[in-house]
Structures are given as structure tokens and as C-alpha cells.
C-alpha positions as CSV (number, residue, x, y, z in Angstrom):
1,X,-87.2,-61.0,-103.5
2,X,-91.0,-60.6,-103.8
3,X,-92.3,-62.0,-107.3
4,X,-95.9,-60.3,-107.2
5,X,-96.4,-56.6,-108.1
6,X,-100.1,-56.8,-108.0
7,X,-102.2,-56.2,-104.7
8,X,-106.1,-54.8,-103.8
9,X,-104.1,-53.1,-101.0
10,X,-100.8,-52.3,-99.4
11,X,-100.1,-51.3,-95.7
12,X,-97.3,-48.6,-95.6
13,X,-95.8,-49.4,-92.2
14,X,-95.8,-52.2,-89.7
15,X,-95.9,-50.6,-85.8
16,X,-99.0,-51.0,-83.9
17,X,-101.8,-49.4,-86.0
18,X,-100.3,-51.1,-89.3
19,X,-99.7,-54.6,-88.0
20,X,-103.4,-54.1,-87.0
21,X,-104.3,-52.6,-90.3
22,X,-102.7,-55.3,-92.0
23,X,-104.2,-58.3,-90.0
24,X,-107.6,-57.1,-90.2
25,X,-107.6,-56.2,-94.0
26,X,-106.2,-60.1,-94.5
27,X,-108.6,-61.5,-92.5
28,X,-111.6,-60.2,-94.3
29,X,-109.9,-59.6,-97.8
30,X,-107.5,-63.1,-97.8
31,X,-104.0,-62.9,-100.0
32,X,-104.4,-59.5,-101.7
33,X,-102.8,-57.6,-98.8
34,X,-98.9,-56.5,-99.0
35,X,-97.6,-54.8,-95.8
36,X,-93.8,-52.7,-95.9
37,X,-91.9,-51.8,-93.3
38,X,-88.7,-49.4,-93.8
39,X,-87.3,-51.4,-91.0
40,X,-87.3,-54.8,-89.3
41,X,-90.7,-56.0,-87.9
42,X,-90.8,-55.5,-84.1
43,X,-88.2,-52.8,-84.2
44,X,-87.5,-49.7,-81.1
45,X,-87.3,-47.1,-83.6
46,X,-90.6,-46.1,-83.5
47,X,-93.9,-45.8,-80.7
48,X,-95.1,-49.3,-80.7
49,X,-92.4,-51.6,-79.0
50,X,-92.2,-52.5,-75.2
51,X,-93.4,-54.8,-73.1
52,X,-97.0,-53.3,-72.2
53,X,-99.0,-50.2,-72.8
54,X,-102.5,-49.3,-70.4
55,X,-105.7,-50.0,-72.1
56,X,-108.6,-48.4,-70.0
57,X,-112.3,-47.2,-70.7
58,X,-111.7,-44.2,-68.9
59,X,-111.2,-41.4,-71.0
60,X,-112.0,-37.2,-70.9
61,X,-114.7,-37.5,-73.8
62,X,-117.6,-40.0,-75.0
63,X,-116.6,-40.8,-78.1
64,X,-113.2,-42.2,-76.7
65,X,-114.8,-44.4,-74.5
66,X,-117.2,-45.4,-76.8
67,X,-113.8,-46.5,-79.4
68,X,-112.2,-47.7,-75.8
69,X,-114.9,-50.1,-76.0
70,X,-114.6,-51.0,-79.3
71,X,-110.6,-51.6,-78.9
72,X,-111.6,-54.5,-76.1
73,X,-113.8,-56.4,-78.6
74,X,-111.2,-55.9,-81.2
75,X,-108.5,-57.1,-79.4
76,X,-111.1,-60.6,-78.0
77,X,-111.6,-61.0,-81.6
78,X,-107.5,-61.3,-82.3
79,X,-107.4,-63.5,-78.8
80,X,-109.9,-65.8,-80.0
81,X,-108.5,-66.2,-83.3
82,X,-104.6,-66.6,-82.4
83,X,-105.0,-67.9,-79.2
84,X,-103.1,-65.7,-77.7
85,X,-103.9,-63.7,-74.4
86,X,-103.2,-59.8,-75.1
87,X,-105.1,-57.9,-72.5
88,X,-104.6,-58.6,-68.8
89,X,-106.9,-56.7,-66.8
90,X,-105.8,-54.9,-63.4
91,X,-108.1,-52.5,-62.9
92,X,-106.9,-48.6,-63.4
93,X,-106.6,-45.8,-61.2
94,X,-106.7,-41.9,-62.7
95,X,-105.8,-39.7,-59.5
96,X,-104.9,-35.9,-59.0
97,X,-105.3,-32.9,-57.0
98,X,-109.4,-31.7,-56.9
99,X,-107.7,-29.0,-59.0
100,X,-105.9,-29.8,-61.7
101,X,-104.8,-29.1,-65.4
102,X,-106.6,-32.6,-66.4
103,X,-109.7,-32.4,-64.4
104,X,-111.3,-36.1,-63.2
105,X,-115.0,-34.1,-64.0
106,X,-114.9,-35.0,-67.8
107,X,-113.5,-39.0,-67.5
108,X,-116.6,-39.1,-65.0
109,X,-119.0,-37.5,-67.1
110,X,-118.0,-39.7,-70.3
111,X,-118.0,-42.5,-68.7
112,X,-121.6,-42.3,-66.8
113,X,-122.3,-41.0,-70.8
114,X,-120.8,-45.0,-71.7
115,X,-122.6,-46.7,-69.2
116,X,-119.0,-47.5,-67.5
117,X,-119.1,-48.3,-63.7
118,X,-116.3,-46.7,-62.0
119,X,-115.5,-45.4,-58.4
120,X,-114.6,-42.5,-56.7
121,X,-112.1,-42.6,-54.7
122,X,-110.7,-40.3,-51.8
123,X,-106.7,-40.3,-50.7
124,X,-107.4,-42.1,-47.5
125,X,-108.9,-45.0,-49.4
126,X,-106.7,-45.1,-52.2
127,X,-103.8,-45.5,-50.0
128,X,-106.0,-48.4,-47.9
129,X,-105.9,-50.1,-51.2
130,X,-103.1,-49.5,-52.6
131,X,-100.3,-49.1,-49.8
132,X,-97.5,-47.7,-52.1
133,X,-99.5,-44.2,-52.7
134,X,-98.5,-41.3,-50.3
135,X,-101.4,-38.7,-51.1
136,X,-102.3,-35.5,-49.0
137,X,-105.9,-35.1,-48.9
138,X,-106.5,-32.8,-51.7
139,X,-106.3,-36.0,-53.7
140,X,-109.2,-38.0,-55.2
141,X,-109.2,-40.8,-57.7
142,X,-111.6,-42.5,-60.1
143,X,-111.0,-46.6,-60.4
144,X,-112.5,-48.5,-63.8
145,X,-112.3,-52.7,-63.1
146,X,-111.4,-52.9,-66.5
147,X,-108.6,-51.5,-67.2
148,X,-105.3,-52.9,-67.5
149,X,-102.2,-54.1,-70.0
150,X,-102.5,-54.4,-73.5
151,X,-99.2,-56.7,-74.2
152,X,-97.5,-54.6,-76.8
153,X,-95.1,-56.3,-78.6
154,X,-97.1,-59.5,-77.9
155,X,-99.6,-57.9,-79.5
156,X,-97.5,-56.7,-82.5
157,X,-96.3,-59.9,-83.1
158,X,-99.6,-61.4,-83.1
159,X,-101.2,-59.5,-85.6
160,X,-98.1,-60.2,-88.2
161,X,-98.4,-63.5,-87.6
162,X,-101.6,-63.8,-87.6
163,X,-102.2,-61.4,-90.8
164,X,-99.3,-64.0,-92.8
165,X,-101.8,-66.6,-92.0
166,X,-104.3,-64.8,-93.3
167,X,-103.0,-64.7,-96.8
168,X,-101.0,-61.4,-96.3
169,X,-97.4,-60.6,-97.6
170,X,-95.3,-58.8,-95.1
171,X,-91.6,-57.1,-96.4
172,X,-89.6,-56.0,-94.0
173,X,-86.3,-53.1,-94.6
174,X,-88.1,-52.2,-97.0
175,X,-88.7,-48.5,-97.1
176,X,-90.6,-46.9,-99.8
177,X,-89.2,-44.1,-102.5
178,X,-92.2,-42.9,-104.1
179,X,-95.9,-43.4,-104.0
180,X,-98.3,-41.7,-106.7
181,X,-102.1,-41.8,-106.9
182,X,-102.4,-42.6,-110.6
183,X,-106.5,-42.6,-110.3
184,X,-107.1,-45.8,-110.9
185,X,-104.1,-47.7,-108.7
186,X,-101.4,-46.4,-106.8
187,X,-97.8,-47.2,-107.6
188,X,-95.5,-48.0,-104.9
189,X,-91.9,-47.8,-105.9
190,X,-89.4,-49.4,-102.9
191,X,-85.7,-49.9,-104.2
192,X,-86.1,-53.3,-106.2
193,X,-89.2,-53.8,-107.1
194,X,-92.2,-51.6,-108.0
195,X,-95.7,-52.6,-106.3
196,X,-99.6,-51.2,-108.0
197,X,-102.2,-51.8,-105.8
198,X,-106.3,-50.3,-105.5
199,X,-105.7,-48.9,-101.9
200,X,-103.4,-47.9,-100.2
201,X,-103.2,-47.7,-95.9
202,X,-100.4,-45.4,-94.5
203,X,-100.0,-46.0,-90.9
204,X,-96.2,-44.4,-90.7
205,X,-96.0,-42.9,-87.4
206,X,-93.3,-40.8,-87.3
207,X,-92.6,-41.2,-90.4
208,X,-96.5,-39.7,-91.6
209,X,-95.2,-36.4,-93.5
210,X,-93.2,-38.1,-95.2
211,X,-95.6,-40.6,-96.8
212,X,-97.7,-37.2,-97.4
213,X,-94.9,-35.6,-99.3
214,X,-95.8,-37.7,-101.9
215,X,-98.6,-36.1,-102.5
216,X,-97.8,-32.6,-101.6
217,X,-99.4,-32.8,-98.3
218,X,-98.2,-31.7,-95.0
219,X,-99.9,-32.4,-91.5
220,X,-98.7,-30.0,-88.3
221,X,-97.0,-33.3,-86.4
222,X,-95.1,-32.9,-83.9
223,X,-92.5,-35.6,-83.0
224,X,-91.1,-36.3,-79.7
225,X,-88.8,-38.1,-77.8
226,X,-90.5,-40.2,-75.3
227,X,-89.3,-42.5,-72.2
228,X,-90.3,-45.1,-69.9
229,X,-88.3,-46.6,-66.9
230,X,-88.4,-50.0,-65.3
231,X,-87.3,-49.6,-61.6
232,X,-86.6,-52.4,-59.1
233,X,-87.9,-51.7,-55.5
234,X,-86.6,-53.7,-52.8
235,X,-89.8,-55.3,-52.3
236,X,-91.8,-55.7,-55.8
237,X,-94.7,-57.8,-54.0
238,X,-96.8,-55.0,-53.6
239,X,-96.7,-54.2,-57.2
240,X,-97.4,-57.7,-59.0
241,X,-100.8,-56.9,-61.4
242,X,-102.7,-58.9,-58.6
243,X,-102.0,-56.2,-56.2
244,X,-101.6,-53.4,-57.9
245,X,-103.3,-51.1,-61.6
246,X,-102.4,-49.1,-64.1
247,X,-102.5,-45.3,-63.0
248,X,-102.3,-42.0,-64.3
249,X,-101.7,-39.2,-62.6
250,X,-103.7,-36.4,-64.0
251,X,-102.1,-33.0,-63.7
252,X,-99.6,-30.9,-65.5
253,X,-97.1,-32.7,-65.5
254,X,-98.7,-35.7,-65.7
255,X,-97.4,-39.0,-65.0
256,X,-98.5,-43.1,-65.4
257,X,-97.1,-46.4,-64.7
258,X,-98.1,-49.8,-64.1
259,X,-97.1,-52.9,-62.3
260,X,-94.7,-55.7,-62.5
261,X,-95.1,-56.6,-65.7
262,X,-92.1,-58.1,-68.7
263,X,-89.4,-57.0,-65.9
264,X,-88.7,-57.3,-62.7
265,X,-90.0,-54.2,-61.0
266,X,-92.3,-51.3,-61.9
267,X,-93.2,-49.2,-65.5
268,X,-93.5,-45.9,-64.7
269,X,-93.1,-42.8,-66.7
270,X,-94.2,-38.9,-67.8
271,X,-96.7,-38.5,-70.4
272,X,-95.4,-36.3,-73.0
273,X,-92.6,-35.2,-71.3
274,X,-89.9,-35.2,-74.0
275,X,-88.3,-32.9,-76.7
276,X,-88.8,-32.4,-80.2
277,X,-87.0,-34.5,-82.6
278,X,-86.4,-36.2,-86.3
279,X,-87.3,-39.1,-86.2
280,X,-84.5,-40.3,-88.4
281,X,-81.6,-38.2,-86.4
282,X,-82.6,-38.9,-82.3
283,X,-80.6,-40.9,-80.7
284,X,-81.7,-43.5,-77.8
285,X,-79.9,-42.6,-74.9
286,X,-82.4,-41.3,-72.0
287,X,-83.3,-37.4,-71.2
288,X,-81.9,-36.8,-68.1
289,X,-83.6,-34.4,-66.9
290,X,-86.7,-36.1,-67.9
291,X,-85.5,-39.1,-65.7
292,X,-85.5,-37.0,-62.2
293,X,-89.0,-35.2,-63.3
294,X,-90.3,-39.2,-62.8
295,X,-87.7,-39.9,-59.5
296,X,-89.0,-36.8,-58.0
297,X,-92.5,-37.6,-58.1
298,X,-92.0,-41.4,-56.8
299,X,-90.3,-39.9,-54.2
300,X,-93.0,-37.6,-53.2
301,X,-95.9,-40.1,-54.3
302,X,-95.0,-43.3,-54.4
303,X,-91.5,-43.9,-52.7
304,X,-91.1,-47.9,-51.9
305,X,-91.1,-48.1,-56.1
306,X,-88.7,-46.5,-56.2
307,X,-84.7,-48.7,-56.9
308,X,-82.1,-49.2,-59.2
309,X,-83.1,-48.6,-62.5
310,X,-83.0,-51.8,-64.4
311,X,-83.4,-49.8,-67.8
312,X,-84.8,-46.9,-69.4
313,X,-86.0,-47.4,-73.2
314,X,-87.2,-44.5,-75.5
315,X,-89.9,-44.4,-77.8
316,X,-91.6,-41.4,-80.6
317,X,-94.9,-39.9,-80.0
318,X,-96.5,-38.3,-83.1
319,X,-98.4,-35.7,-81.5
320,X,-101.4,-33.5,-83.2
321,X,-101.8,-30.6,-82.3
322,X,-105.1,-31.3,-80.3
323,X,-103.2,-34.6,-79.7
324,X,-107.0,-36.2,-81.2
325,X,-106.6,-39.4,-83.6
326,X,-106.4,-38.6,-87.4
327,X,-108.2,-41.2,-89.3
328,X,-109.6,-40.6,-92.7
329,X,-109.5,-40.3,-96.0
330,X,-106.9,-38.1,-97.2
331,X,-108.0,-35.6,-99.1
332,X,-108.1,-36.1,-102.9
333,X,-107.0,-39.7,-102.8
334,X,-110.3,-41.5,-101.9
335,X,-108.3,-45.0,-102.4
336,X,-105.6,-43.8,-99.8
337,X,-106.7,-44.0,-95.6
338,X,-104.8,-42.6,-93.2
339,X,-104.4,-42.9,-89.3
340,X,-102.4,-41.4,-86.6
341,X,-102.0,-41.9,-83.0
342,X,-101.0,-39.4,-81.5
343,X,-99.2,-40.6,-78.9
344,X,-102.2,-42.6,-77.0
345,X,-103.2,-44.9,-79.6
346,X,-101.6,-48.3,-79.4
347,X,-104.2,-49.6,-76.7
348,X,-107.0,-49.0,-80.1
349,X,-104.2,-49.7,-82.5
350,X,-106.2,-53.7,-83.5
351,X,-109.3,-51.5,-83.4
352,X,-108.0,-48.7,-85.5
353,X,-106.7,-51.6,-87.7
354,X,-110.2,-52.7,-88.0
355,X,-111.5,-48.9,-88.8
356,X,-108.9,-48.9,-91.5
357,X,-109.6,-52.1,-93.1
358,X,-113.2,-51.1,-93.2
359,X,-112.7,-47.8,-95.0
360,X,-110.8,-49.4,-97.2
361,X,-113.0,-52.6,-98.2
362,X,-116.6,-51.3,-97.6
363,X,-115.5,-47.2,-97.4
364,X,-117.8,-46.7,-94.3
365,X,-117.4,-47.7,-90.9
366,X,-119.4,-47.9,-88.2
367,X,-117.4,-45.7,-85.8
368,X,-117.6,-42.6,-85.0
369,X,-114.9,-40.8,-86.8
370,X,-116.4,-37.7,-86.7
371,X,-113.4,-35.6,-84.4
372,X,-110.3,-37.6,-86.0
373,X,-110.9,-36.0,-89.7
374,X,-107.9,-35.2,-91.5
375,X,-109.8,-31.5,-92.4
376,X,-110.4,-30.6,-88.9
377,X,-109.6,-27.0,-88.5
378,X,-106.5,-27.2,-86.5
379,X,-104.9,-29.8,-89.2
380,X,-105.2,-26.9,-91.2
381,X,-102.7,-24.2,-89.4
382,X,-99.3,-24.2,-90.4
383,X,-98.9,-23.2,-86.6
384,X,-101.5,-24.4,-84.5
385,X,-101.9,-23.8,-80.7
386,X,-100.9,-27.6,-78.7
387,X,-103.0,-28.9,-76.3
388,X,-101.3,-32.4,-75.1
389,X,-102.8,-32.8,-72.0
390,X,-105.4,-35.1,-72.1
């Protein structure tokens, strides 16, 4: 049992974002940091634990492009600090119909505004470069060379180990039973101890509303069960990272995939294709309808990627109604910050952790968080409209 009870800051939740926050807080402040995780470190019940996530500069708004630049810088700093490689650049392809639910024009305009180089490709050129694709003439794409794989499970473990090396204390299997903001201090109770801190960071993902309930607050979040599938094609050579990019199909439904990494075949999934669930009651069984949508897509657009299923792995998305991040101070609680990744944040996990550390330790950050505010109008609605296609 941990004997120390008083800390400068407590981080609630040690998934992708929480582990990043614990790392950057410890790196900046040293030993006054405590991280609390209700499950084991590296658990698979949340959002962040798999071999890979896509990292990219290609985004639909200029503020995301600028934030993505900070993400690359943050990961590079962690790599330098730990001596461990966490980012694998493969290049990234966004593709879809010229008339689609997710127009590529906004991505091109945002990258142009941010000075990010990219290539416009027609269907013939896409198939010439990456022969597994089967595309009709109405398909086009954009290629950005810096996209690639963020090594999710490895990155989480590195954030955690380096946080401890910088002096943080991390406790697993420690669910929080009560939180009180006493003004000059925050009191956090668990089953076997009560801790006090000056600052609190909430990075609880699907359990965010449970944490906020201690302050009489609730956000209009939807938690969905998502899944990814690894396939074993007859020939994996065209899908190695040296030959094949990460890719996103920009339409509704939207699909994405990665070259071979961590398993003996490529990974493919539908984005935001899952059903709403309660995080503590959800199953880990694959959704057969979801898997059929993925295989139907591959049969039409990338048939050589198909083969026996290696396995299908489930995870959770914690979705804001506009699918924008939430990174802010909790209203009326100036010593408490919160971050919610809206189902597309792992690539930003270290940068968000760094921003949370800056807000916590300095009360400010140079990152543009204006569109990630807790007080944005859509988060004040009880039943807001939902837009998950980004």
C-alpha cells in the first residue's frame, strides 16, 4: 500500500492520454505526481491498447493540422527521452469518391494553410503505386508522406515507465470512490486510501461522466464499442510498411487500415461503426454485422487483403457530439482539467498530455484549444445532434 497521501497533482485514468499526462507532469515537476488506474496498466477495456494507431498531419481543419504538428514533436521528445522508437512513417493515403460525405477538399485546404506538402492522386495513380487497391475512375486521393503508425501499446508502456523514472507514482487496480473539490485542495478517495492534491487531471475516457458526477456535472457523450480486424492474406508482401501506407476511406461508412505491424497481416476497421454501450457492461465479442461491412468493402476495393481472420479486437470510443476533442479546465473548478479524445486522439496522446501538464502547472498553454472548450454550445445541450464523420 502506498504510504504517501499528499501530492501536487493526481491523474485519474492511465490510458493513452492519462499516461501521457503523467509522463509530462513528472518530466516537468518531478515526484509530486500520482496516477490512478482502476484496472491493470495496459488493460484492453478502454480505447488505447493495440499494436498501432494512425498518425497523420492530414486533417479537415487547420487547428487540427497545427495540433498534429505538436503531436509529432511530443512523440519525438518521448522517443529521445526513452531511447525507444514510437512512430513508424509509412506515408498516408486519404481516398474516396469525388462526391462524398467526407470531402477531401477541406483536408487539402487545411494542409495548404499549414504549409504541409501533399500529393493529389487519381485512381489510376493510386493503383499504380499500391496495386492491392481496386478503384473506379470516380475515386481520388491525397498522399502525405509523414503519416504512419503510432505504436500504441508500446507508447503507453513508455509513457508509464518514463513517468515513474521521472518520479511519478502510478497505482493500478485503484478505482476512485469519491472526489471532493475543497477549494484549496482536492480530496480523492479510493477503497483503501484517501489522497489530497492541489491539481487534478481527469483522463477517464469512457468513464469521464462518472468522474464528473462527483461535481454534479455531465457531458452529452456517447460511448460505442468499436473493433479492428487483422487478416491473413495469401501474400502479405504488398502490405508491408515499406510498400503500403496507412489509409482512410473518406465516405460514409468510413474505413481505415494499416500495413502489417504487430501481427502477420494488415489491420482494417470501420471508423465509428459501433453501437452504443455501457463501458462496464459491454462484451468483448466481435460485431458480426460490423465485420461484414469491412469484408464487403475489402472485397470491392482491396480483395487481396482478405484472408482468414487472425482476430478481431474490440475497443471503446468516447464520442463528443461534434467529435471534437475536449481539453479544458472543468467549469467552476479551476484546479481540475479534463481531456476527452472523441475516438481519434491517440495520435495526439503525448501532445494532449503535454498540454494538460502545461495547463496544470502553469495555468496556460500556447496550443490553440479554442474549439476544444468545455463551454462550447453543443456540449450544453441535453440531446445534441451528432456528427461523427471527420
